[in-house]
N, C-alpha and C positions, 0 to 999 in steps of 0.2 A: 504493500499500499505506500503510495507517494507521502512524502514528509513535506511539508512547508519548508521553504528555504528562510535563512535567518532575516534576509530581506522582507521577504512576506511577512513574517511575524512583526518585525519592527515596524513596517508600515500600518498594519492592521493596529498595533498597539497605539501608535500616534494618532490614527483615525479616531480610534475609541477616546482619546483623551480630549480630541476636538469636540466630540459629541457631548462628553461629559465635562466639557470647560475646566478642563484641568489646566489650562495655559493662562488662564483670564490675567493672573497678576506678571504676566512676561511681556516683553515687547522683542520678539526675535521674528527673523525670516528664515524661512526654508527655500534654498535654490530649486532649479530644476537640474535631474529630470525627477528628484524626490517629490517636490511638489506634486507633479503629476500622479505620481504612484499613491501618493498618500488620498489625495483627492479620490481618485478612482476607488480605493478601498472605502472611503466615507460614503460615497455614492451607494455603495451595497449594505451599508449600515442604517443610513437615515435618508429621508428626502428632503430635508430642510437644510439646505447647505447656504444659504443667503448670507450669513454673517461671515462664513469663510470666504465666500467671493467676493465679499464687499471690505475683506481685511479688516474685520473688526475684531477678532479672535487676537488672543496674545501671541498665537504663533501664526505667523502670517504665510500664507502659501501664495509662490508666485507662478502662475498657470501660464503653460505654453499651449496647453491643449484643453479643449472644452467641447465634449461629444452631445451629442442629441440627448443621449440617456444621461445628461449630469445634473438632471433635476432642477432646471432653471422654473422658478415658480411664476415669475412674472417678467416684464420688460425690463424692470430694475435691475435683476439681476444680470440679464445680458449686459445693460448699460455699465454696469459695474465691471465688465470684463474691459473697460478702458484701463483700470489699474494693473492690468496684466499685457505681459508681451505673447499675444497669442498668434500661433504658428497653424493651430490646425483648429475651426471651427465647424460645429454641427447646430444648426438651426431649427426649432421649433417653431414654425411660423405661427401656430395656433395660439401661441401665448402672447402674438401682437395683435389680435383680430379685435379685441376690446380695448386698444389703445389709440384713441381719436389720433394723434399727433403722428402714427405710422398709418393710416388707413388711406385707401382711394377708393373713390367710387362705388365699385361692386362690394356684394357681400361678404365674397372673399378677397377682396383688393388689399394687399399690404405693398407699402414702399420699400422693397427689400434694399434698395440703394441707399435710403435714409437710415435703415437699421445698420447697415454695415458701416456708413461714416459715424452713427453715435455710439455704438457699442464697441468699436475698435479706435484704439489710438492711432494717430499717424504712423507711427512704427510697425504696429500690426497690419495696418493695411498695406502697407509697402512689403512687407515680409511675409504675409500670408500664403501659405502654400496649399493649404487643403480646405475646401468647403464643402459641406453637404446639407441639404435639406430634402426631405422627403414628403411635404405637403403640397397637394395641389391648390394654387393660390393665383391670383389674379396679379400682375405686376406691371407697371407703367411700360408702355409701348417702347421705350428705349433701355430697358433694364439690362438688357445683354451687354451693349456697348458700354454704358456706365459702368458695369462691373468689372469689364474688363479694362477699364482705364483706372478705377477706384483698386483693384487688387492686381497689380502689373505682373505679379511673379506667382501668380497661381498656378500649381501644377497638377494638383488632384481635384476633381469635380464629381459630385453625385446629385441628381436632381432629376425631377420630372421635367419634361420639355415636350412642348409641340412639334408636331413634324413639321410645319411651315417655319419654326424659328431654329432648328436642328443645324442649318449650315451657318447661320450667324453666329451660334454659339462657337461652332469651330473655327471660325474665322476670328472671333474676338478673344477666344482661349487657346490661341494657336500654340502656346507652348505646355499645353497639358501632357503629362507623361501617363496619366491614370484618369481614366473617364468612365462614369458609370451613368448613361443617360437611362432614364426610367419612361416607360410609357411612349419609347419613340419606334414607330413602325417604318420608318425609311432612313438608312443611314448616309444618304446621299450629302455630301459635303465633308464626310469624314477625311477625304484626301488632304485637307487643310492640315490635319494634325501629324506633321510629319515626324514629331519626337514620341509619338504616342507608344508606349510599352505594352500597357495593360488596358483591356477592354472589358467592362462588364455590362452585359446587356439584360435589362430587367423587365418582365411584364411588359414585353412587346409582343407584336402579331405581325409576320412578315409573309408577303403574299407572293412576290415575285423577285427573280434573282438579281434584276436592276436595283431593288432597293439595298442590295449587299454587295455588290460587286467592287465599290471603291474600297471596301476594307483590303483587298489584295494591292492598293496602293499604299499601305501604312508599312514603309521598310522596315520599322523599326519593333514592331508589335511582336511580342514575348508571349503574352497571357490573355487568353480569353476565356471569359464566363459568361455562359448564357443560361440565364435561370429565370424560370417562370414565365418561358416564352414558348412562342408556336411558332413553326413554318422556318425557324431559322436554318436548320442542317438539309431539310428538303430542298430549301431553293439555293443555299449555299454552294451544293453538289452540282446544281444545275450549271453554274459559271464554269464548271471543268477548268478550274484554275488553283495553283497551289499558293499557299502563304509564302513569305521569303523566307521568314526566320521565326514562326512561332513554334515555341518549345512548350508550352503548357496549354492544356484545354479541360475546363470543367463546365460540365451540362448535365440536364436532366431529360428533356426532351429530344433521344436521340434512340435510334435501334442498334442493334447489334451489326447488320449490315453496313450502315452508314459510318460505324464507328470502323470498320474494316476499309471501307472505301476512303476516309480520310487519312487512316495511317498510311494506306498506299499511296496517296496523291500527294502527301505532304511529309516528305523524309527527314525534316527539320524537328518534328514533334518529339518530345522525350517522355513527357508524362501526360496521363489523360485520368481526370478524377469522375468517376462514375458514380460516387456514393449515394446520390439522389436520383439515379436513373433508373428506369424498369429494367435495364440491363444489369443491374449492379451484381447479381448473382453470377452471372456469365463467366466460365473461365476464357480470360484472353491470354494465358501464358503464352502461346505460341506467337503472339506480335512481339515485334523486336521494339516495343515501348514500355514503360512501368504504368501499369493499369491499377490504379487506387481504386479498387472495389472489394466485393466479398466473395468472388469466385474460386479463390483458392486458399489452402489452409494458411499458407505464408502472408499473404495479401489481409485475409482477415485478422490474423494475430496482429499486424502491424497496425491496423486501422484502429484496433480495440485496445491496444497498448497506448498510442498516440492519444487517445481520446481520454482514457483512466489517468494518463500522467498530467492532465490539465487541473491545477487547482480547484477551479470552478468547471463543473461539467454542464455546459449548457446545452448539448446535443445529445440527450438522453435517447433520441430517436435512432441516433448513430449505434449506441451501445444496444439497445434492443435489436436493429437490424443485422449486427454482428453475430449476436447469438442465434439469429434466426438462421444465417449463413452458415453457422457451424452446424445446425441440424441438417440444413441441407447437403453439406458434405458429408456428414455421417450417414446419410442414405446411399451416398455413391459406392460403388463396387471398390474402387481404388482412390485413395486420398494421399497424391503425391506429397510426401515432406511432411506428414502427420507426426507430432510428436505429443505422447500422450502425456507427460508429466508437465509440458506447457500447457496443454489444454486445460488441464486439472487445476493446475496453478492459476490460469487467467481467470478462470469461472468462480474461483474462489475469490479474487481480487475485485470482481465485479459486485458481488455479495458484500463486502467490506467498504467499497468505495460508495455504494448506494445503500446504506443500512436501512433505510427508512422506505425504498422503494420495493413494497411487496409485489407488485407486477412482474418487475425484473426477476426478483428470486423466484416468481413461479415460472417465468420465461426460461430462467438458468435450469432450475430442475426439469423442464420438459426436455432441454437440450441434453441435459445428464442422463435421463431417461434413455434416451436415443442412443446415448454412448453406452449405455448398460447393455441394450439388446444387441449392439453390434458385436460388443467384445466379450459379453456374456448370454450368449443367445439363449432361448426358451427356459430362462430361470426367472423365478419371482425375486423381486427386491427382499425379502425377508430372508430367504436363501443365499442369495447373494452376499449380503453384509455379513451372514454366519459364517461364509466359506471362504472370505477373503483371506489371502495367506499373509499372515502377519511378519514373516520375513522378508516381503517383497518391499523394494525401496519405494512402490508407490502405495504402500498399505494405508498411510495416515490420509493421503490425499482421496484414494478411493472410498475408505471408511466415511468421508466427510462428504463426499458428493452422494454416496448413498443415503446418509442420513437425510441429507437434503432432500432427496425425491421422495423419502417416505413421510418427509413432513408436509411436502405440498401436495404432492399426488396420492391418490387413495389407491388401495392395491387392487380395485376392481378397474382403475384406468390403466394399470400395467398389463 
């Protein structure tokens, strides 16, 4: 079971001290990146961070990052970011809808340029590298060009964009290296982003290859994520062209046949992440690329290890799918690379890392039941646990696994 690093323990203690106002008699400042790390911990403990953002606590944080999940309660919290040198900003535009000075005409209208000029000091505006927002809002007609002028060094941008505005965004933010356009159904104009290295396409619908063809004119594109979108791979393959330097691909709406065609057509591809794709359980070990999915014992072990090693497991879905992947593997005639000791060890680690997730424990028990049916065929669990060899190096792990199965599954289900 992973153990928190000393840094994580320390930043958590400082964050708790801020919540409990232990520093009220002090007047000291914390530099970055420690300030960012403490603030990140703070937002996991409380949603009241206003005094810290305003530097009213005895321990003053100097933030360079402020994300959408940073619990800004009001426009005033954002305005107090002027006290910090912000380099990465996430805006929750809903917080400004009831502030008259930021409103414009329509019901969902906000002046995003005024928000940026008010909430960021001049140095932050000059040096801001990352801007993101996910709210559908109405902006002034010239918001794109004004943001391009206000944030001259912007390198990473994420946000919903109308199709008719997409090319203007690409022209005005021409120095982007990472771009996440949301709800965009036509990528015409992306040719202007000559430095683009990472493209994430979210919640889009593509109907023709012409809407995607300019992607092949991005010479520096290294990573492509296509998530919650339809028609992308169906139409990109109709272009019958190859990406110049694409190394990494992550996607969900793609078939096994499309994967194999992409690999054949794009020799620069090195890694494909299919954890959220319908073909996540397919064995692609014959391909000359690294496929991150749940189709082999080795890849499933790596995925589950990487997920469990995180201090905070936000992707319980991946844990569940990994266990389902193991269950599917145990039904195959041959399991190349299967290591019984490693398998039992990681199953126990799941139950330790998620001690209160009863559904996951039940899923683990069903997977272990499949394991016992494979390696101890035609035996009842109560007899298996009685007959385990105490001299075996796997005795302790097998006994734990058998007890878990007996705990969660009735004998009739076996």
